[in-house]
C-alpha positions, 0 to 999 in steps of 0.5 A: 500499499503507498504510503503519504509523507509530508515534510514540515519544511517546505519541499519543495531539452531534448527527448529521445526514445529509444527500444520504449524508453523515453528520455529528456536531458536537462543539464541543469547546474545550481552554484551555491546549492546547499547555501542559498534559496532556490527551486527547479521543476522537473517534467520527467514524461514531458507532458507539460506538467511538473512532476519532481521540485528540487529546492533548497532553503537557507533556514533550515539550510536543506537541499530537498526533493519531492513530487508534485505532490499529486500523486502522479509521481512517486519516488522509490525510497523503500525502509524510510530512506531515500534509495540511491542508485548505481548504473545498471540497478533495475526499477521495477514494481517490486520496489517500494515507492511513496508519494511524498519528498526528502532531504538530500543534503543539510549540514551533512551530505546525505546522499552520494556526492562527487558523483553521477548517481540515479534515483528511480520513480515511477510516473502516471500517464494522465491519459492512460491513469498508466504507471512507467517506472523511470530514472533521475541522474543528479550529482553533488558536488559537495566540495564546490556546492554545486548540485546537477540535474543532467537526465531523466528517462522512463519506460512507455511500456506500462508497469515495465522495469528499467535500468539506471541509466538505461537510454542515457546518450552518457553511455552511447546508446542513441546512435540518433543523439547527434540529430539536429532538430529546428524549424526553420522558414516556415518548415523543420530542418533535420541535420546529422541523421545518419546516412541510412535512416529511413522511417518517419517523422511525427509531430504530436502536440503536447496532449499526444495529438497527431499533427504532422506525420511523413517518410523520411530516409538520409543524412538531413532534410528540410520539410515543408508545409508545418503549420504553427503550432505551439510547442510540440514534440518531433519524433523520428522513427525507424521502426527499432529505434525513436528520437523525439525533440519537444519544440515550438513550432 
């Protein structure tokens, strides 16, 4: 049974899909991470709704992490203590998750320092009301007081496990990691596709509605006839690997 915990303190890109893994890159860093006031919101599944919030407070001195309190995101949190994972650790339904938050650091660090660590979570697809397991990679440089939020990824297959770090570009799993997608001249420019790429280009709005699709192949392309629609998710799919990026059309 899910347990709900509330702390007394105020708790607070590109997106790629590979073999069912949806990844978001943040490359966020915060100096004076534990000795200043700041807040950073994270949307792990790119649906436009905040899932996880990081924050720091001076009184009391603390660096904290909490889900967005909408019960649609639960942190891997067994035995009343945060579970910090290493690359390759499994995140699955046999583990314990909890809606709430916890302290990462205060006068002392409560999480691993000077190295990338992974935090497991499960997030709800608000359209299908299904749960999906994922990971978030962070790093606390305790010596220089810098906090990094690097990447997040989750399995878009309902309740299927994922390994910490799975789908991360840092381990070279996505051969489309160098692809560039950007709007230009009432269309869309795509650069750095693998020369042998042959697949489809799809554009969805944030609700999941399909706006545009076409066949695509080669190392680059300019796609015309795309109407302006605000923020959209552009996806390349060759049947085996998918790469997506959220852009403003």
